N, C-alpha and C positions, 0 to 999 in steps of 0.2 A: 396747301402739298409741298413736300418736299422735292427738290430739283431731282430729276430722274436719275436714276444710277445705272448706267449702261455698262454690264461686263464684255469684256474683249473677249473673243472665242471665233474658232474656226469652223466650229459646227455646221454654222449657216452660211457660209462664203464659197461663193460659186462665182464666176467671172463669165461673162457672157459668151465667150469661145470655148469656155471650158469642154474637156469632151463627155460625150453623151453618160459614160459611166459615173462621171462624177457629180453630174445633176441629178442622176437618179439616187445615189448616196445622199446628195444632201435632201432630195425630196423626203425619203425614207425617214431622214433624222425630223423633218417635220412634222411628216405623219406620228411617228412614234411618240414627238413631243404636243400633239394636241392641234397643229396648224394644217389640215387638210386642205385647203384652198392651195395655200403654197405647194406643199405635196403634188397635187394633181396638176399643176402647172409644170413643175420640173417634170416629172416621171412624161407626161406627155412630150416635153421638148425632147427628154431621151430617147423616147419610142420614134418620135418623127425624124430622129438623125439614127435611126438604123438599130437601137439598142432596145431587143425583144427577146424576151424569154417567159416562160412559164412562171418565173419568178416575180417579173416586172409586171405582168398581166394580173397577176395576183394582187399587187401591192397598188397597183391604180385602182381596181375594185374598191379596194377597201379604200383608198384616198378618195373615189367617188362618192362613196356610202356612208363612211367617218361622219359623225353629228349630222347626219340626213336623214330622212326618212324615204321610202321611193316616193311619194308625193310629191317631197321637195323638189326632184330632179326635172330639167327641163325636159320637153319631148327629144332633144335632140341627146341630150345625155341619157335615156330610156334609151334611145335607139343603139347609140353606141355599145350601153350594156349588152341589149340583147344581140348583135351582132358578135360581140365575143365568145358565145355558145358556139357558133359556127367554127370560127378561129380555132377554138381549143382542139377540136377533134385533131389537130395537124401537129400537135405538140408530144414530144415522145412523153412517155407517162413516168412522173416522179412525185416526190411528197407535195411539190407546188404545185402539178398538175391535178393530182387529187382533191387538194385542198381549191384549186379553183372550180373544178368540178363539182364541190359541194356546194360551193356559195352561187354555182348557175343556176343548180337544182332547186334551189332556197329562193333565187330569184323568178324561177319560172313558174314556182308554186303560188309566189305571193301577187306576180301580175295576173294571174288568172287561169291559165293552164289547167289541166285534170291531173297534174301529177300528185301524188301522196305525199305530204309533207315528213312522214313517216321516215321514207327512204332519205331525204335530204338531211333530217334531225340526226339519223344513225351514221349518214356519210359522215356529218359534223363532227360527230361525237367519238368518231373513230380517229380522226385526223392527228398528226402526232403535237405533241403539247403547244410548240412553239407558234404553228398555224393555226391550232382551234384556238388559244387564246387572243390571237390577232384578229381574229374572227368575231369571236363574242365580243370584245372588246369596241372595236370599229364599226360593228353592227348593231349596237346597242339599240339604236331608233328603228332597226329594220325586224332583229328579235324582238317582239315585243309580245305582248298579249301571251294566250296559250303558250305561244312556240319558247318563250322564256322560261317556261316553269323549271324544263328539264333540267336548265343550266343555272337557275338561280341560286341554289345551296352552294353552288360551286364558285361562283363570282360572289356570293357575299362573305364565304370564308377567305376566298383569296384576298378581297378587299379587307378585311380585318387583319390578315396577317400583314397586308402591305403598308399598312397606315403606319406601323412603328417598325417596319424594316429600316436597314442601314442607319439606325443610330438618328432616325428622324428628328427626336425631341432635341437633340444637341447639335444641329446641324443646321437647321431651316435660317435660324436667324443669320449665316454667313452670308446666305443669299440677299439678304437686303441690306449687307453690312457695305456701305460705299468703299470704292478701291482706294487705297491709302495715297494720297500724295508724298511722295518722297520729302523725306526732313530739310527743313533750311536751317540754317543760323547765324545769326546777326553777325557780320563782322566787324571786328573792331575797330572804335570810330577812329578816323585818320588821325596821325601826328596834327596837331593844331597848330604848333611853332610855325612860323614864316621864315623867306628868306631872310626878309626885315631884320625877326628876331635875331636870327644867326649873324646879320651883318651887324647888328647893334650889340650883340654880345662879345664880338671880337673887337670892337670898335673900342668900347670900356677895357676889355679884358688889355689891350695893348697900354690905352691909358695906366690901366693901373699898375701895369708892369713898370712902364717908363717911368711913374712917379716912385715905385718903391728900387727902381735902379738908381735914379738920382738920390734917394733918404741915405740909400747904402754907401753911395760914393762918399755924402757927406758924413755919415756915421765911420766912416774908414779913415777920411780924413782928420778926425780928431785924433787918432793912432791912440785909445785909449783902449782899452781890454773889456771891460764890463760893457759900454753900448755896443762894442762888436757883438760881444756874446749874446746880449739883450735881442739885436737884430735876427741874429741865425737862431736865437729860441722862438722868437716874434713868427717865424717861418713855418718854423716846426709845428707850433701850437695852431697857426692859419692851417693847416693842413689837414690836422685833427679836426677841426673845428668844422672847414668844409665838407669835410665827409662825413660826418655824423649830422651836419644840419642838413645836407642833402638826404640823407637817411628817412631822417626826422620830417621833413616837409613832404616826402613823399608818399611815406607811411600815414602820414593824417590826414594828408589828401585823398589816397586809395580809402581809407577808412569812413571819412565823412559821404566819399563817391557811393560806397555798399552801404552806409546807415541810410542812405536817402534811397537808394533801390531797395532794400529790403525792408526796411521800417519805416517808408514813407506811407502815406494816406492812400487807400486803395481808389482808383478811378471808376471801377467796374461798379453798376447798378442796376438794380431791376429795369427790363425793359422787353416791352411789348412789338418792340420793331423787329422787322424780319430781314435786316440788312445782315449783311457777311460781318461786320463786327459785332452788331448786338448777339447773332449768334454763337461768335465765339466768346464773347462776356458769359452768356448761360452756359457755354461747356463748362469754362472756368468754375464759375460758381458751383455747378450740378459736381462736377467729379472733384474738387476739394471739399465737397460736402461730404459725398461719398466716401471718399479716403482719409479720415482723418487720422491720427494715431492712436493705438491702442491705449486707452485707459485718459484720453486726451476729454476736456468738455467741446462738444462743436463750436460754442461759440466763442471760447476761448481759442480754439483753433482757427476760427476764420478771422477774429478779430487781430490775431498774432500773425496770421499770413498773408494780411491784406496788402502790404508794400510789395513784396512777392510776386502776388496772383496777378496783381498791377502791372508790375513790371513785365513778365512773362506773358499775359493779354496784348499787352503793347507790341511786346515783340513780333508773336505770332500774326496779329492785325498786319503790322507794318511790312511783313514777309510775304504774306499770301494775299493782302486786298487787291492787287491790283494783277493777278494771276487767272482772273475770272472763274474760281475754281468754286462748287459749292462745298459751305462750311463743313460740309460732313464728312469731306475727304480729309482734314484734318484733325477730328475728332479723336482719331487715337493718338495724336501727338499731344494734345491737350490732357486725354488719359494719363499717358505715360509719363508728362510734367507734374501730375497732382501726384503720382505715387512716388516720381522722383525725390519731390518736397517731401511727403510723407517718412520716405525712408532716410532722407537725411536727418530729420527730426530724431529718429528712433537711434541713430548712432550719432547723434548730437554734431552733426556736418552742417545744418542748416547757419547758424552764425558762426561758422567757423573760421569765417573771415576777420572777426572781430580778434581774436589771438593771432590770426596772421598778420595782420595790419598794427597790431598792439605796438607802440613805440618802446622798446627794451629800457629798462631803467638804466643799464650801463651808456646806452646810447645819448641818455640825455645827459647824463654827469658828465661824459666826454665831452660831449658839444658844450655844456654851461662852464666848464672849467677850463676847456683848453679857449673858449672865447674870452672869458677872464682874464687867461695867462696870456694871451694872445695882446690886449687890450693893454694889460700892464708892461710888458716888454716893450711893446712898439711905441708906447707914451716914453719910457725911460728914454729910448734909441734918438726919439726926435726933439727931445729935450736936449739931449746932448750935442745932436747937430744944428740947434739953435744958437748955439754957443759961436758956431763956425758962420753958417750962412743962415741968417733971420729970413728973409724975405723968400729966398728959392727954396726954403725946408717948409716953411708956410705954404706956400703952393705946390709944393710935392704931396704935403701930406695931404691937404685938400683934395686933391687930382686920385690919390691913393684912394681917400673914403668914398668921394662919388663913384669912381670906377669900380672898385670891388664892389659899392652895394647893388648895381646895376649890370655889374658881371656875374655877379653869384645869382640874383633873380632869375637874369636870361638864361643862365645855364642853367639853373635847376629845372626851370620848365622844360628846354630841350633834351636833356637827360632824362628825365623825369618821365616826358612824353615817350621817347625812345622806349625807355623801361615798361612803361606801360602798356605800349602797343605789343613788343615781342610778351609780355606776361599773358593780354588778353589774347592774344592768337593761338599761344599754347592752351588756355581756358576753353577758345574755341573749336580747338580739333578734338579736345577729350570731351565736349559737351556736344560737339557733332560726331562723333564715333558713338557716343553712346546712344542717340537718336538712329542714327543709321543701324545700330543692333537692333535696336526695338522695331525700327521699321520692318526692317528683315524678316524679325522673327513673326511679325504681327502678318506680313504678309504671307508669309509662307504656311502659318496657323489656317488664314482664311483661304488658301489655294488647296490646300487637303481637307477643308470642312465643309465649303461652299458644295451643296449639292448640284449635280448636273442637271439640264433640262428635263432628261427622260425619268431622272428620280422627282422633281418637282409635281411633272403631269402625273406620275403613278401616283403620288399621295394624294396630289388632290382627287384621280379620278376614283381613287378609294374612297376619299371623305365623301364624293356625292353618292358614292353608291352604299354608303351607309346613310346618308340621310334620306334616299329612297326606301331604304331596308325600313327605317322610324316612320315613312309616311304608310307604307304598306301595312305595319303592324298597328299602328295607330288607326287607321279607317279599317282595319280588317278586311285587307283585299288581299287576293291570290293576282298572281299575273294575267291568269285567265278569266278576269273582270277587267281587266284595264285594256281597254281599245289601244291605246297610244298614250307615249306620256312627251314632257318636255321638262328640261332641266334648264335654267336660265342661272346663270354666275353674274353676277354684279360686283363691282369693287365697293366696300365701306370708305366713305367718305373721310377723307385726312390719312388712310391708312398706308403704310409704309409700303414702296413698290420699287422694283428694281427689275430689268432684264437683260437678255444676254443681245449681242450687236446682232441685228438681223430676225430676232425671235420676237414673241409678243412680251407686253407687258404682265409681270406676275405680282400678286399683292399679298400681303400677310393676313388681311382679313376679308372675306367676301360674305354677301349676302348671296343666298341659294334659294331659290321659288323654284317649285316643283309643282307640275300641273300634271295631273292624274284623271285621263278622259275615261269615264265609263260610261256604260249607258244611262247612266242615272243623273249625269252630270260631271261637273268638273271640281276634282279634292285639291287644293293649292295649300301646300305648305311650304312657310318661309323659314330658312335657318340661316343662322350667321355661324361663320365656318371664323374660327380663330386659329387659322392656318401654322402659325409659328408655334400655338402651343397644344395644338391637337384636339381643340374644344367645339361641339357643336351644341348651339342655342338655339331652341325652338322659340322664334319669335311673333307666328302668326299663324294662323290656319283659317282657311276659308273654303265653304261649299257654296257652289253656286249652279243655278241650272243653265241649259245655254242658253234660253232666251232672257238670260238675266244679263248678258254682256251687251253693254250700248254700242260701247264703240271702241276704237283700238287704234293709237294713232303715235306714228312715229314722229319726235321733234329732232332735228340734229341744230344744236344751238350754236355750233360752227361746224365748218365743211369737214372737221375733222373728228368728231363727236357725236354721240348719238344718246336718246332720250325715248322711254317707251311711255305713254299713257292707257291706262286702261280704267275704262267707266264702266260700272254696271249699275243696272235701272235703278237699285235702291241706297246708292253709295255717292259717294265724291270722287272725281276720278283720282287714280292714283298713279303718280307719278314713277317712274322706274328708271334710275339714270345707268345706262347701261356701259359705255364708253367714255373715256377721258379724251380730252384732245392730244393731239401727239405732235403738232409744231415743236413741242418745248423737247420731245424725247428722243428726237431722231440726231445719228452723225452727218457729217457732209455727203457720204456716199449711202446712205439711206432716203426711200422716199416716205415723205409723211404719209403719202395716200396709202403706199404699200403695207407700213406699220398700222394705220388706221383700219386697214381690212383683215390683218392678222389678228390685230383686239378686238374686233367684233366677230371673226370667225370662232376663237376661243368660248366665248360667252353661251355660244348654243343659241343666240338670238334671232337667227333665219327660220330655224325649224319651231320656234316658240311662236315667233311671228305669223307664221303659215297658219298654226293651229287656231289661234287668238284670233284672226282676221275672218278664218273659217266659220269660227263658232258665231263670230258678231255678224257677220253679212246672213249667214243661213240657218244659225241655232241647230235645232238638233237633225234637221235636213243634211248639213253637211257629213254626218255619217253615213246615212244612206246613200249618198249621191259616190262617196269614197270607196269604190271597191276594192280597195288594199284593205280598208277597216272591216269593210262587210263579208269578206270572203270567208275569215276563218270562224264565223258565227251561223248558226245555223238558224233559221227564222228571225232572222234579225229584224226583216222589214215588217213584220207585226208587231214587235216588241217597239219598234220605231215610233209607230201609228196609236200605241196602245197609250192612254193616259197614265201617269206614274204619280200618283196623290203624294206617295212617300219619298219622293227628292226633294233634295236639299233646295232651299228656298235663300240663299243668301246668308244664311246663320254664318258667324264668325265667331272665333273663340282665339283667345290671348292667353300665353304662358303669363 
């Protein structure tokens, strides 16, 4: 699993001392985005603090019933729902009141009163579209069986339209894209020359100057024009030799440095390690292979850029390794660097340093000629000076040669380092600006593209509706043939995932298990949803009698994860992974238990477990005992007691 990506958002942020209106708004956001448990808690808190009206009560009822059937409610919750009927009479009439009344009439029918369901269904059909759509969506497990037939065509059509709405195909990827880390750029290597180097350079320079001064004195004492002119010309030649020599040495050193950086052997190799550095290595290999220049053989491209790829990879690892951030958050930077190298190749700039640091021929000629001239002139001056003071002149000459040699070496290093740092700093600023521009462009694109929680939930709901429609079509069932149903959504192993802070985890791929409960038994359909690419693939179908369910077992590998094990009489136990651990996917201000409960809430696990446990414990009698299921069916008791030889017997089909 990749490390969890948590997007910053204010959608679910609510402080303990927030006003009730704010808690209600956040509760509505949770309800809209498929987390009814959190919605109930916050709306309850808002009502407890005096924020109460028809709209609030309407959404409270929806939160109470969302992703649950009436049988899933506790006795206390059923009592609270019943008490809302009497309290509703005191509220002024408006669209919210009528919507609340329609839901109450529907519940009255379902819990055993003698009211005609036609009146409740007519009321529901006559509600304004926003309220009606909310009721149909959140009471999906309440409006089951024949009650759903009237609305199913509209539900299915709305799902088909919603699946591709708001440019889903080109936006879902952004939800799972890691939030980019800000760009960093390697600081230039500090000046390597030390104070000791500068003191030594100063000392040797003074020594060379003293030696040259004494030699000048000796030459001038000869009172001969030619030695004096030779000495002066030697000084001029020395200035040209020093200047061109410094330039030659600096450019040659920089060229060697860049050749080592750009054309060196790559230190990146394939690896299966999951560490940060290994992930960065794989990113570089992937993107350099993905973005070769047009018309260039990939093998040649990979070999040619081995050095620069290794250099850039090492830079990124050094800059980010100690930041404790997932490698995915700098993937954008690796991608940009790969494209940047490709673009420089197209422009002929990738190896432009060779031209930039190439020592010009005139510089070499000036350096060589001025050096030869200096040696010739100074030799003539020294020979003339030897005629006047032999020992002192020899000593001065030796001091000049040794002092000049050390001084030139040290000053060349000192001046070259300063020049290098200034040059590297300008290059760093240019590179950093380019990375900042790309970071801002990528961040703006993600912010503009990333779907909201509401859109993600709407698309997933639409996908699940299409799965239900496909199951009904395959089994040739109408809703009047279905007593109840359960939809269990579970993540595909190693699927990409992300979430908004305060919200549940969402995945790029899901396994959907649909259980249709009929008089003849259970129809099960397993479908794989590639949420990112909008593809549905049927992976499994099962039909089994009620008495074929041997046991249902819930396992908790950790305190914050959940697995379900379903065992049939004639088959091996089937393990269904429900939720992942949450200990690694919470921010400091979040409770792992709360996040784990939200993740479990959105799967539909509670309702599915109630159905499967009831079937495992009581078989077909579970239906007869439940008045919520038996009420809409006339003569159900006789049907339950009658043998049904044509019922399915655990047959299993695979696509």
